[in-house]
C-alpha beads as a LAMMPS data file, in Angstrom:
LAMMPS data file: protein, C-alpha beads

441 atoms
440 bonds

1 atom types
1 bond types

-500.0 500.0 xlo xhi
-500.0 500.0 ylo yhi
-500.0 500.0 zlo zhi

Masses

1 110.0

Atoms # bond

1 1 1 -170.657 -201.209 -112.099
2 1 1 -171.493 -197.911 -114.241
3 1 1 -174.786 -199.647 -115.612
4 1 1 -175.835 -200.319 -112.145
5 1 1 -175.415 -196.799 -111.004
6 1 1 -177.309 -195.542 -114.155
7 1 1 -180.156 -197.718 -113.430
8 1 1 -180.362 -196.789 -109.909
9 1 1 -180.334 -193.038 -110.866
10 1 1 -183.177 -193.845 -113.458
11 1 1 -185.077 -195.624 -110.646
12 1 1 -184.766 -192.659 -108.328
13 1 1 -185.857 -190.271 -111.051
14 1 1 -189.011 -192.318 -111.615
15 1 1 -189.659 -192.663 -107.925
16 1 1 -189.315 -188.621 -107.755
17 1 1 -191.900 -188.572 -110.589
18 1 1 -194.205 -190.824 -108.801
19 1 1 -193.704 -188.680 -105.752
20 1 1 -194.886 -185.465 -107.482
21 1 1 -197.866 -187.204 -109.373
22 1 1 -199.215 -189.023 -106.298
23 1 1 -198.441 -185.899 -104.067
24 1 1 -200.519 -183.780 -106.338
25 1 1 -203.568 -186.055 -106.251
26 1 1 -203.557 -186.738 -102.652
27 1 1 -202.962 -183.078 -101.470
28 1 1 -205.473 -181.371 -103.777
29 1 1 -208.187 -184.133 -102.954
30 1 1 -208.052 -183.460 -99.205
31 1 1 -211.417 -182.259 -97.536
32 1 1 -211.079 -178.761 -96.712
33 1 1 -213.497 -178.817 -93.833
34 1 1 -211.490 -181.719 -92.073
35 1 1 -208.241 -179.914 -92.633
36 1 1 -209.440 -176.903 -90.829
37 1 1 -210.679 -178.804 -87.895
38 1 1 -207.265 -180.755 -87.629
39 1 1 -205.331 -177.429 -87.934
40 1 1 -207.321 -175.884 -84.997
41 1 1 -206.835 -178.966 -82.915
42 1 1 -202.957 -178.662 -83.244
43 1 1 -202.123 -180.904 -86.088
44 1 1 -198.984 -179.100 -87.621
45 1 1 -199.109 -181.316 -90.917
46 1 1 -202.817 -180.447 -91.438
47 1 1 -201.689 -176.864 -91.056
48 1 1 -199.051 -176.882 -93.651
49 1 1 -201.666 -178.882 -95.883
50 1 1 -204.158 -176.237 -95.363
51 1 1 -201.793 -173.376 -96.078
52 1 1 -200.697 -175.128 -99.386
53 1 1 -204.395 -175.543 -100.294
54 1 1 -205.214 -171.949 -99.727
55 1 1 -202.844 -171.058 -102.331
56 1 1 -203.268 -173.691 -105.068
57 1 1 -201.501 -171.646 -107.811
58 1 1 -198.375 -171.559 -106.116
59 1 1 -198.632 -175.189 -104.874
60 1 1 -199.505 -176.569 -108.296
61 1 1 -196.688 -174.683 -109.716
62 1 1 -194.137 -176.104 -107.412
63 1 1 -195.310 -179.595 -108.397
64 1 1 -195.307 -178.736 -112.010
65 1 1 -191.731 -177.480 -111.824
66 1 1 -190.511 -180.498 -109.782
67 1 1 -192.294 -183.056 -112.045
68 1 1 -191.396 -181.487 -115.262
69 1 1 -187.786 -181.383 -114.492
70 1 1 -187.712 -184.923 -113.408
71 1 1 -189.514 -186.024 -116.420
72 1 1 -187.159 -184.318 -118.603
73 1 1 -183.922 -185.411 -116.877
74 1 1 -185.114 -188.998 -116.573
75 1 1 -185.580 -189.808 -120.542
76 1 1 -182.498 -187.748 -121.391
77 1 1 -180.274 -189.675 -118.810
78 1 1 -181.561 -192.987 -119.919
79 1 1 -181.050 -192.049 -123.704
80 1 1 -177.540 -191.367 -122.871
81 1 1 -176.879 -194.368 -120.847
82 1 1 -178.524 -196.566 -123.637
83 1 1 -176.259 -194.998 -126.323
84 1 1 -173.263 -195.745 -124.083
85 1 1 -173.881 -199.349 -123.162
86 1 1 -175.766 -200.474 -126.182
87 1 1 -173.850 -198.925 -128.936
88 1 1 -171.137 -201.597 -128.958
89 1 1 -173.848 -204.294 -129.473
90 1 1 -174.118 -205.194 -133.049
91 1 1 -177.854 -204.737 -134.395
92 1 1 -178.944 -203.033 -131.324
93 1 1 -176.784 -200.093 -130.972
94 1 1 -178.188 -198.127 -133.704
95 1 1 -181.601 -198.487 -132.184
96 1 1 -180.377 -197.413 -128.672
97 1 1 -182.320 -193.958 -128.632
98 1 1 -185.725 -195.650 -129.778
99 1 1 -185.219 -198.506 -127.217
100 1 1 -184.556 -196.074 -124.347
101 1 1 -187.372 -193.784 -125.189
102 1 1 -190.051 -196.674 -125.584
103 1 1 -188.825 -198.109 -122.259
104 1 1 -189.080 -194.741 -120.349
105 1 1 -192.456 -194.005 -121.626
106 1 1 -193.601 -197.376 -120.519
107 1 1 -191.889 -197.070 -117.119
108 1 1 -192.757 -193.373 -116.400
109 1 1 -196.355 -194.095 -117.585
110 1 1 -196.959 -197.086 -115.131
111 1 1 -194.558 -196.353 -112.183
112 1 1 -194.534 -192.527 -112.592
113 1 1 -198.108 -191.962 -113.106
114 1 1 -200.741 -194.862 -112.909
115 1 1 -199.472 -196.704 -109.990
116 1 1 -198.735 -193.494 -107.625
117 1 1 -202.097 -191.897 -108.502
118 1 1 -204.162 -195.026 -108.019
119 1 1 -202.536 -195.405 -104.723
120 1 1 -203.019 -191.769 -103.761
121 1 1 -206.755 -192.108 -104.675
122 1 1 -207.100 -195.027 -102.383
123 1 1 -204.824 -193.829 -99.506
124 1 1 -204.995 -190.038 -100.065
125 1 1 -204.672 -188.824 -96.581
126 1 1 -201.706 -191.235 -95.658
127 1 1 -199.955 -190.180 -98.898
128 1 1 -200.551 -186.424 -98.283
129 1 1 -199.051 -186.751 -94.705
130 1 1 -195.961 -188.258 -96.228
131 1 1 -195.400 -185.613 -99.104
132 1 1 -196.537 -182.529 -97.256
133 1 1 -193.144 -181.815 -95.375
134 1 1 -190.774 -182.065 -98.488
135 1 1 -193.243 -180.482 -100.840
136 1 1 -193.594 -177.721 -98.492
137 1 1 -189.742 -177.259 -98.117
138 1 1 -189.559 -177.373 -101.805
139 1 1 -192.276 -174.786 -102.231
140 1 1 -190.160 -172.574 -100.122
141 1 1 -187.035 -173.174 -102.220
142 1 1 -188.839 -172.622 -105.441
143 1 1 -190.516 -169.233 -104.198
144 1 1 -188.702 -167.090 -106.962
145 1 1 -189.520 -169.308 -109.825
146 1 1 -193.048 -169.513 -108.574
147 1 1 -193.228 -165.785 -108.335
148 1 1 -192.179 -165.512 -111.915
149 1 1 -194.665 -168.244 -113.013
150 1 1 -197.607 -166.670 -111.211
151 1 1 -196.899 -163.211 -112.785
152 1 1 -196.927 -164.955 -116.206
153 1 1 -199.926 -167.115 -115.555
154 1 1 -202.199 -165.033 -113.429
155 1 1 -203.840 -162.968 -116.190
156 1 1 -204.759 -166.287 -117.927
157 1 1 -205.989 -168.069 -114.960
158 1 1 -208.313 -165.038 -113.937
159 1 1 -209.610 -164.841 -117.559
160 1 1 -210.398 -168.819 -117.703
161 1 1 -212.008 -168.783 -113.981
162 1 1 -213.640 -165.704 -114.123
163 1 1 -211.491 -163.972 -111.384
164 1 1 -211.844 -166.737 -109.011
165 1 1 -208.257 -168.057 -107.887
166 1 1 -209.266 -170.022 -104.789
167 1 1 -210.043 -173.622 -104.882
168 1 1 -213.697 -174.101 -103.885
169 1 1 -215.210 -177.478 -102.674
170 1 1 -218.564 -177.989 -104.211
171 1 1 -221.259 -180.769 -103.696
172 1 1 -223.964 -180.856 -105.928
173 1 1 -227.689 -180.761 -104.736
174 1 1 -228.104 -184.315 -105.846
175 1 1 -225.113 -185.572 -104.094
176 1 1 -226.597 -183.958 -100.850
177 1 1 -229.985 -185.483 -101.252
178 1 1 -228.322 -188.979 -101.884
179 1 1 -226.248 -188.449 -98.737
180 1 1 -229.616 -187.573 -96.781
181 1 1 -231.263 -190.477 -98.073
182 1 1 -228.474 -192.979 -97.100
183 1 1 -228.243 -191.558 -93.736
184 1 1 -231.945 -191.841 -93.065
185 1 1 -231.937 -195.373 -94.374
186 1 1 -229.077 -196.219 -91.866
187 1 1 -230.958 -194.676 -89.021
188 1 1 -228.639 -191.713 -88.373
189 1 1 -231.146 -188.983 -88.757
190 1 1 -234.890 -189.183 -88.865
191 1 1 -237.576 -188.244 -91.651
192 1 1 -238.552 -184.811 -90.258
193 1 1 -234.618 -183.840 -90.155
194 1 1 -234.261 -184.996 -93.809
195 1 1 -237.451 -183.096 -94.980
196 1 1 -235.979 -179.768 -93.391
197 1 1 -232.454 -180.426 -95.010
198 1 1 -234.014 -181.057 -98.421
199 1 1 -235.902 -177.837 -98.074
200 1 1 -232.825 -176.006 -97.119
201 1 1 -231.169 -177.405 -100.322
202 1 1 -234.089 -176.193 -102.248
203 1 1 -233.944 -172.905 -100.678
204 1 1 -230.400 -172.095 -102.013
205 1 1 -232.056 -171.963 -105.559
206 1 1 -235.134 -169.641 -104.425
207 1 1 -235.230 -165.972 -104.500
208 1 1 -236.997 -163.403 -102.583
209 1 1 -239.837 -162.975 -105.015
210 1 1 -241.032 -166.607 -104.287
211 1 1 -241.552 -166.005 -100.594
212 1 1 -242.638 -162.308 -100.442
213 1 1 -245.940 -160.736 -99.578
214 1 1 -247.128 -159.032 -102.969
215 1 1 -247.668 -155.336 -103.101
216 1 1 -251.493 -155.604 -103.346
217 1 1 -251.627 -157.552 -99.928
218 1 1 -249.143 -155.287 -98.067
219 1 1 -250.862 -153.771 -94.937
220 1 1 -248.908 -150.356 -94.668
221 1 1 -249.492 -146.917 -93.167
222 1 1 -248.534 -143.390 -94.426
223 1 1 -245.893 -141.716 -92.639
224 1 1 -248.574 -139.176 -91.417
225 1 1 -250.234 -141.788 -89.394
226 1 1 -250.567 -141.664 -85.664
227 1 1 -249.564 -144.257 -83.083
228 1 1 -253.115 -144.887 -82.363
229 1 1 -253.950 -145.641 -86.073
230 1 1 -250.769 -147.846 -86.068
231 1 1 -252.037 -149.857 -83.024
232 1 1 -255.385 -150.255 -84.578
233 1 1 -254.108 -151.587 -87.922
234 1 1 -251.861 -153.957 -86.064
235 1 1 -254.801 -155.226 -83.971
236 1 1 -257.018 -155.749 -87.159
237 1 1 -254.501 -157.489 -89.068
238 1 1 -252.449 -159.311 -86.562
239 1 1 -249.348 -158.055 -87.775
240 1 1 -246.475 -157.051 -85.357
241 1 1 -244.656 -155.105 -88.087
242 1 1 -245.912 -152.468 -90.513
243 1 1 -244.133 -150.705 -93.373
244 1 1 -244.407 -146.762 -93.233
245 1 1 -244.457 -145.047 -96.595
246 1 1 -244.410 -141.472 -97.893
247 1 1 -246.718 -140.587 -100.718
248 1 1 -247.078 -144.092 -101.920
249 1 1 -246.175 -147.611 -101.002
250 1 1 -243.476 -147.264 -103.769
251 1 1 -241.612 -145.257 -101.232
252 1 1 -241.417 -147.317 -97.993
253 1 1 -239.193 -145.556 -95.737
254 1 1 -239.332 -147.466 -92.598
255 1 1 -241.065 -150.141 -90.443
256 1 1 -242.988 -149.907 -87.174
257 1 1 -242.618 -152.495 -84.653
258 1 1 -245.298 -153.418 -82.099
259 1 1 -242.846 -154.207 -79.150
260 1 1 -241.390 -150.676 -79.817
261 1 1 -244.763 -148.974 -79.341
262 1 1 -245.756 -151.227 -76.349
263 1 1 -242.465 -150.492 -74.571
264 1 1 -242.893 -146.670 -75.063
265 1 1 -246.445 -146.833 -74.016
266 1 1 -245.455 -148.494 -70.730
267 1 1 -242.753 -146.162 -70.044
268 1 1 -245.180 -143.119 -70.544
269 1 1 -247.648 -144.805 -68.336
270 1 1 -245.032 -145.506 -65.426
271 1 1 -243.795 -141.987 -65.550
272 1 1 -247.181 -140.435 -65.770
273 1 1 -246.007 -138.230 -68.668
274 1 1 -248.938 -138.601 -71.052
275 1 1 -252.428 -139.826 -70.920
276 1 1 -253.079 -142.681 -73.440
277 1 1 -255.091 -140.240 -75.651
278 1 1 -251.974 -138.134 -75.944
279 1 1 -249.744 -140.924 -76.763
280 1 1 -252.040 -142.474 -79.333
281 1 1 -252.105 -138.966 -81.107
282 1 1 -248.406 -138.907 -81.551
283 1 1 -246.917 -139.350 -85.083
284 1 1 -246.106 -142.997 -85.794
285 1 1 -243.036 -141.806 -87.751
286 1 1 -241.337 -140.821 -84.436
287 1 1 -240.948 -144.611 -83.722
288 1 1 -239.862 -145.783 -87.128
289 1 1 -237.073 -148.094 -87.726
290 1 1 -234.633 -148.183 -90.834
291 1 1 -235.891 -150.855 -93.463
292 1 1 -233.689 -152.665 -96.071
293 1 1 -234.508 -152.907 -99.726
294 1 1 -233.460 -155.814 -101.923
295 1 1 -234.262 -156.906 -105.498
296 1 1 -236.718 -159.854 -105.886
297 1 1 -233.920 -161.773 -107.486
298 1 1 -231.744 -161.799 -104.491
299 1 1 -231.466 -165.431 -103.056
300 1 1 -233.297 -166.404 -99.880
301 1 1 -230.235 -167.573 -97.951
302 1 1 -228.234 -164.602 -98.599
303 1 1 -231.145 -162.386 -97.559
304 1 1 -231.677 -164.514 -94.365
305 1 1 -227.811 -163.993 -93.548
306 1 1 -227.808 -159.953 -94.155
307 1 1 -231.243 -159.797 -92.151
308 1 1 -229.490 -161.546 -89.196
309 1 1 -226.432 -159.434 -89.488
310 1 1 -228.430 -156.268 -89.532
311 1 1 -230.888 -157.488 -86.924
312 1 1 -234.059 -156.738 -88.919
313 1 1 -237.056 -159.008 -89.576
314 1 1 -238.537 -157.327 -92.387
315 1 1 -237.308 -156.189 -95.880
316 1 1 -238.877 -154.379 -98.733
317 1 1 -238.615 -156.236 -102.119
318 1 1 -238.258 -153.826 -105.134
319 1 1 -238.685 -154.087 -108.762
320 1 1 -236.388 -153.198 -111.644
321 1 1 -237.574 -149.676 -111.598
322 1 1 -237.033 -149.199 -107.699
323 1 1 -240.829 -149.530 -106.835
324 1 1 -242.175 -151.692 -104.282
325 1 1 -242.854 -155.384 -105.414
326 1 1 -243.785 -156.737 -101.983
327 1 1 -242.225 -157.339 -98.485
328 1 1 -240.516 -160.473 -97.012
329 1 1 -240.306 -161.437 -93.357
330 1 1 -238.013 -163.740 -91.532
331 1 1 -240.879 -165.674 -90.601
332 1 1 -241.883 -166.081 -94.278
333 1 1 -238.235 -167.301 -95.193
334 1 1 -238.363 -169.714 -92.249
335 1 1 -241.748 -171.050 -93.100
336 1 1 -240.397 -172.008 -96.367
337 1 1 -237.742 -174.152 -94.582
338 1 1 -239.672 -175.720 -91.667
339 1 1 -243.430 -174.995 -92.608
340 1 1 -246.045 -172.818 -91.088
341 1 1 -245.208 -170.864 -87.810
342 1 1 -248.097 -170.813 -85.552
343 1 1 -248.608 -168.615 -82.568
344 1 1 -251.339 -168.392 -80.245
345 1 1 -253.490 -166.290 -82.438
346 1 1 -253.442 -169.050 -85.409
347 1 1 -255.965 -171.403 -86.013
348 1 1 -255.097 -175.064 -85.670
349 1 1 -255.916 -175.872 -89.269
350 1 1 -253.842 -173.531 -91.429
351 1 1 -253.541 -175.137 -94.674
352 1 1 -254.024 -173.109 -98.119
353 1 1 -256.937 -175.384 -98.771
354 1 1 -259.327 -175.167 -95.920
355 1 1 -262.130 -177.330 -97.228
356 1 1 -263.391 -179.051 -100.581
357 1 1 -266.956 -179.833 -101.338
358 1 1 -269.142 -180.617 -104.225
359 1 1 -268.307 -177.837 -106.865
360 1 1 -266.522 -175.385 -104.517
361 1 1 -263.720 -175.044 -102.010
362 1 1 -262.603 -172.854 -99.266
363 1 1 -259.070 -171.460 -99.483
364 1 1 -256.837 -168.990 -97.831
365 1 1 -255.959 -165.754 -99.624
366 1 1 -252.394 -166.556 -99.664
367 1 1 -252.795 -169.684 -101.621
368 1 1 -250.819 -169.748 -105.058
369 1 1 -253.026 -169.666 -108.114
370 1 1 -250.990 -172.496 -109.694
371 1 1 -251.616 -174.590 -106.737
372 1 1 -255.661 -174.543 -107.116
373 1 1 -256.790 -177.049 -109.680
374 1 1 -260.082 -175.133 -110.035
375 1 1 -257.994 -171.987 -111.105
376 1 1 -256.014 -173.834 -113.918
377 1 1 -257.893 -171.672 -116.566
378 1 1 -256.602 -168.465 -114.976
379 1 1 -253.451 -166.882 -116.580
380 1 1 -251.487 -165.365 -113.878
381 1 1 -248.453 -164.377 -115.972
382 1 1 -249.508 -160.867 -116.488
383 1 1 -250.538 -160.343 -112.790
384 1 1 -248.353 -158.636 -109.952
385 1 1 -249.251 -161.287 -107.465
386 1 1 -249.316 -165.188 -107.638
387 1 1 -251.830 -165.589 -104.820
388 1 1 -255.599 -165.855 -105.123
389 1 1 -256.082 -162.914 -102.684
390 1 1 -253.850 -160.851 -104.919
391 1 1 -255.909 -161.982 -107.916
392 1 1 -259.021 -160.716 -106.478
393 1 1 -257.477 -157.263 -105.482
394 1 1 -256.257 -156.766 -109.034
395 1 1 -259.107 -157.753 -110.771
396 1 1 -261.481 -155.718 -108.566
397 1 1 -259.033 -153.087 -108.572
398 1 1 -259.934 -151.716 -105.035
399 1 1 -259.692 -152.515 -101.401
400 1 1 -261.662 -155.954 -100.874
401 1 1 -264.060 -156.280 -97.883
402 1 1 -265.811 -159.424 -96.952
403 1 1 -268.724 -160.405 -99.227
404 1 1 -266.885 -158.973 -102.456
405 1 1 -267.383 -161.229 -105.549
406 1 1 -265.246 -161.652 -108.373
407 1 1 -266.688 -163.388 -111.490
408 1 1 -264.433 -165.393 -113.871
409 1 1 -265.303 -167.653 -116.661
410 1 1 -267.201 -170.658 -115.101
411 1 1 -266.038 -169.538 -111.457
412 1 1 -267.128 -167.292 -108.656
413 1 1 -264.767 -166.149 -106.033
414 1 1 -266.230 -164.723 -102.840
415 1 1 -263.966 -163.077 -99.994
416 1 1 -265.366 -164.494 -96.714
417 1 1 -262.774 -163.117 -94.279
418 1 1 -260.826 -159.796 -94.911
419 1 1 -258.428 -158.409 -92.357
420 1 1 -257.049 -154.983 -92.978
421 1 1 -255.748 -155.201 -96.853
422 1 1 -255.233 -158.890 -96.341
423 1 1 -257.939 -161.503 -97.542
424 1 1 -257.767 -164.369 -95.216
425 1 1 -260.564 -166.651 -96.724
426 1 1 -262.109 -167.259 -100.112
427 1 1 -264.833 -169.438 -101.560
428 1 1 -264.197 -170.589 -105.099
429 1 1 -267.269 -172.313 -106.724
430 1 1 -268.038 -173.342 -110.033
431 1 1 -270.870 -171.628 -111.748
432 1 1 -273.099 -172.503 -114.697
433 1 1 -273.866 -170.058 -117.630
434 1 1 -277.431 -169.338 -116.197
435 1 1 -275.804 -168.115 -113.048
436 1 1 -273.151 -166.095 -114.741
437 1 1 -276.116 -164.326 -116.799
438 1 1 -277.911 -163.622 -113.434
439 1 1 -274.971 -162.409 -111.751
440 1 1 -274.386 -160.019 -114.549
441 1 1 -277.936 -158.601 -114.477

Bonds

1 1 1 2
2 1 2 3
3 1 3 4
4 1 4 5
5 1 5 6
6 1 6 7
7 1 7 8
8 1 8 9
9 1 9 10
10 1 10 11
11 1 11 12
12 1 12 13
13 1 13 14
14 1 14 15
15 1 15 16
16 1 16 17
17 1 17 18
18 1 18 19
19 1 19 20
20 1 20 21
21 1 21 22
22 1 22 23
23 1 23 24
24 1 24 25
25 1 25 26
26 1 26 27
27 1 27 28
28 1 28 29
29 1 29 30
30 1 30 31
31 1 31 32
32 1 32 33
33 1 33 34
34 1 34 35
35 1 35 36
36 1 36 37
37 1 37 38
38 1 38 39
39 1 39 40
40 1 40 41
41 1 41 42
42 1 42 43
43 1 43 44
44 1 44 45
45 1 45 46
46 1 46 47
47 1 47 48
48 1 48 49
49 1 49 50
50 1 50 51
51 1 51 52
52 1 52 53
53 1 53 54
54 1 54 55
55 1 55 56
56 1 56 57
57 1 57 58
58 1 58 59
59 1 59 60
60 1 60 61
61 1 61 62
62 1 62 63
63 1 63 64
64 1 64 65
65 1 65 66
66 1 66 67
67 1 67 68
68 1 68 69
69 1 69 70
70 1 70 71
71 1 71 72
72 1 72 73
73 1 73 74
74 1 74 75
75 1 75 76
76 1 76 77
77 1 77 78
78 1 78 79
79 1 79 80
80 1 80 81
81 1 81 82
82 1 82 83
83 1 83 84
84 1 84 85
85 1 85 86
86 1 86 87
87 1 87 88
88 1 88 89
89 1 89 90
90 1 90 91
91 1 91 92
92 1 92 93
93 1 93 94
94 1 94 95
95 1 95 96
96 1 96 97
97 1 97 98
98 1 98 99
99 1 99 100
100 1 100 101
101 1 101 102
102 1 102 103
103 1 103 104
104 1 104 105
105 1 105 106
106 1 106 107
107 1 107 108
108 1 108 109
109 1 109 110
110 1 110 111
111 1 111 112
112 1 112 113
113 1 113 114
114 1 114 115
115 1 115 116
116 1 116 117
117 1 117 118
118 1 118 119
119 1 119 120
120 1 120 121
121 1 121 122
122 1 122 123
123 1 123 124
124 1 124 125
125 1 125 126
126 1 126 127
127 1 127 128
128 1 128 129
129 1 129 130
130 1 130 131
131 1 131 132
132 1 132 133
133 1 133 134
134 1 134 135
135 1 135 136
136 1 136 137
137 1 137 138
138 1 138 139
139 1 139 140
140 1 140 141
141 1 141 142
142 1 142 143
143 1 143 144
144 1 144 145
145 1 145 146
146 1 146 147
147 1 147 148
148 1 148 149
149 1 149 150
150 1 150 151
151 1 151 152
152 1 152 153
153 1 153 154
154 1 154 155
155 1 155 156
156 1 156 157
157 1 157 158
158 1 158 159
159 1 159 160
160 1 160 161
161 1 161 162
162 1 162 163
163 1 163 164
164 1 164 165
165 1 165 166
166 1 166 167
167 1 167 168
168 1 168 169
169 1 169 170
170 1 170 171
171 1 171 172
172 1 172 173
173 1 173 174
174 1 174 175
175 1 175 176
176 1 176 177
177 1 177 178
178 1 178 179
179 1 179 180
180 1 180 181
181 1 181 182
182 1 182 183
183 1 183 184
184 1 184 185
185 1 185 186
186 1 186 187
187 1 187 188
188 1 188 189
189 1 189 190
190 1 190 191
191 1 191 192
192 1 192 193
193 1 193 194
194 1 194 195
195 1 195 196
196 1 196 197
197 1 197 198
198 1 198 199
199 1 199 200
200 1 200 201
201 1 201 202
202 1 202 203
203 1 203 204
204 1 204 205
205 1 205 206
206 1 206 207
207 1 207 208
208 1 208 209
209 1 209 210
210 1 210 211
211 1 211 212
212 1 212 213
213 1 213 214
214 1 214 215
215 1 215 216
216 1 216 217
217 1 217 218
218 1 218 219
219 1 219 220
220 1 220 221
221 1 221 222
222 1 222 223
223 1 223 224
224 1 224 225
225 1 225 226
226 1 226 227
227 1 227 228
228 1 228 229
229 1 229 230
230 1 230 231
231 1 231 232
232 1 232 233
233 1 233 234
234 1 234 235
235 1 235 236
236 1 236 237
237 1 237 238
238 1 238 239
239 1 239 240
240 1 240 241
241 1 241 242
242 1 242 243
243 1 243 244
244 1 244 245
245 1 245 246
246 1 246 247
247 1 247 248
248 1 248 249
249 1 249 250
250 1 250 251
251 1 251 252
252 1 252 253
253 1 253 254
254 1 254 255
255 1 255 256
256 1 256 257
257 1 257 258
258 1 258 259
259 1 259 260
260 1 260 261
261 1 261 262
262 1 262 263
263 1 263 264
264 1 264 265
265 1 265 266
266 1 266 267
267 1 267 268
268 1 268 269
269 1 269 270
270 1 270 271
271 1 271 272
272 1 272 273
273 1 273 274
274 1 274 275
275 1 275 276
276 1 276 277
277 1 277 278
278 1 278 279
279 1 279 280
280 1 280 281
281 1 281 282
282 1 282 283
283 1 283 284
284 1 284 285
285 1 285 286
286 1 286 287
287 1 287 288
288 1 288 289
289 1 289 290
290 1 290 291
291 1 291 292
292 1 292 293
293 1 293 294
294 1 294 295
295 1 295 296
296 1 296 297
297 1 297 298
298 1 298 299
299 1 299 300
300 1 300 301
301 1 301 302
302 1 302 303
303 1 303 304
304 1 304 305
305 1 305 306
306 1 306 307
307 1 307 308
308 1 308 309
309 1 309 310
310 1 310 311
311 1 311 312
312 1 312 313
313 1 313 314
314 1 314 315
315 1 315 316
316 1 316 317
317 1 317 318
318 1 318 319
319 1 319 320
320 1 320 321
321 1 321 322
322 1 322 323
323 1 323 324
324 1 324 325
325 1 325 326
326 1 326 327
327 1 327 328
328 1 328 329
329 1 329 330
330 1 330 331
331 1 331 332
332 1 332 333
333 1 333 334
334 1 334 335
335 1 335 336
336 1 336 337
337 1 337 338
338 1 338 339
339 1 339 340
340 1 340 341
341 1 341 342
342 1 342 343
343 1 343 344
344 1 344 345
345 1 345 346
346 1 346 347
347 1 347 348
348 1 348 349
349 1 349 350
350 1 350 351
351 1 351 352
352 1 352 353
353 1 353 354
354 1 354 355
355 1 355 356
356 1 356 357
357 1 357 358
358 1 358 359
359 1 359 360
360 1 360 361
361 1 361 362
362 1 362 363
363 1 363 364
364 1 364 365
365 1 365 366
366 1 366 367
367 1 367 368
368 1 368 369
369 1 369 370
370 1 370 371
371 1 371 372
372 1 372 373
373 1 373 374
374 1 374 375
375 1 375 376
376 1 376 377
377 1 377 378
378 1 378 379
379 1 379 380
380 1 380 381
381 1 381 382
382 1 382 383
383 1 383 384
384 1 384 385
385 1 385 386
386 1 386 387
387 1 387 388
388 1 388 389
389 1 389 390
390 1 390 391
391 1 391 392
392 1 392 393
393 1 393 394
394 1 394 395
395 1 395 396
396 1 396 397
397 1 397 398
398 1 398 399
399 1 399 400
400 1 400 401
401 1 401 402
402 1 402 403
403 1 403 404
404 1 404 405
405 1 405 406
406 1 406 407
407 1 407 408
408 1 408 409
409 1 409 410
410 1 410 411
411 1 411 412
412 1 412 413
413 1 413 414
414 1 414 415
415 1 415 416
416 1 416 417
417 1 417 418
418 1 418 419
419 1 419 420
420 1 420 421
421 1 421 422
422 1 422 423
423 1 423 424
424 1 424 425
425 1 425 426
426 1 426 427
427 1 427 428
428 1 428 429
429 1 429 430
430 1 430 431
431 1 431 432
432 1 432 433
433 1 433 434
434 1 434 435
435 1 435 436
436 1 436 437
437 1 437 438
438 1 438 439
439 1 439 440
440 1 440 441
């Protein structure tokens, strides 16, 4: 009778080991987003699971204490039982300890670890639902022990994780792309949605300097400019926002918004306070709005979030010395995601490469140097700008006007259309040695 009770106790201890092993895997593999949704809908078990997942160090401490206690008691009790019942047996009694140790290693490994963890991996949600209430109760009972364990382990955990103590659920970019491809193949989403989603994934690795308008292409006004001058520059460039600077473009202090100027103009006209000439002569700085400054290494998505929170559409990109490296607008960022945004003033054909002919091509000024095959020989590593328009401005070292020509080895770049400080259209053509000599005379 005693041996049956002993075997029953050992079986219960192995089952407790299985409970802790399977419960740990099941609980820690639950989807956090799904848990939050179920908890919000009133699922009490999900709420308990979410609470335990949000303090993983304490939860794992509870499981660790429980599992270790069980795994220490089980082989110890098995050894005592074996010594008591096998000792009288001749030829076996002297090996009772070895027999019980080997037997417990096999039993705990198979039934206390492998089987429960395999089952939890397949039926994770079901297992987690069963183990959550008792684990949560045990967590409360072991609170003092957990406090002591956390106090001892927290410094080591912070050092190993770089200060991060919460469990984060991360999905790699490759996994997301695979999911999108499978969803499109299954007809759940269309090709255009997949393209946008893939661009969004790519954007998570891109910085402001990848989408900004370079310094040399910025259309900006000094703080001493008048409203009339601002309206004229907005009209000539087509920009609805203009940076204002003091002394130089390295010190951009604010931004003018066309909507603000038009609103004030209409108010003045309705109230009969000023004539149009008087209003146009007012200092533009009077209507200046604050502007945010970010380093070029700041992530696009993070910048987009801050722009939305501060309700701004334009930010200044600064270099390591605090000088202006460029500007970026919300439109620039969104265009990276969904392509060019066209309004009623944009032409229907707005690609960077407008036309290709025999020995020449027409391109937009914003076209990237590394995207134009004819400019493969141009070293852009020492340039402030990576656009062809920026290349012309830097090489000519002055404001470019329509008709200006830049000669490069074997190439001639001609500015065909310029609005304000922005080169809109450029002709790139191959030239022979004779033509290069003629152009130099």
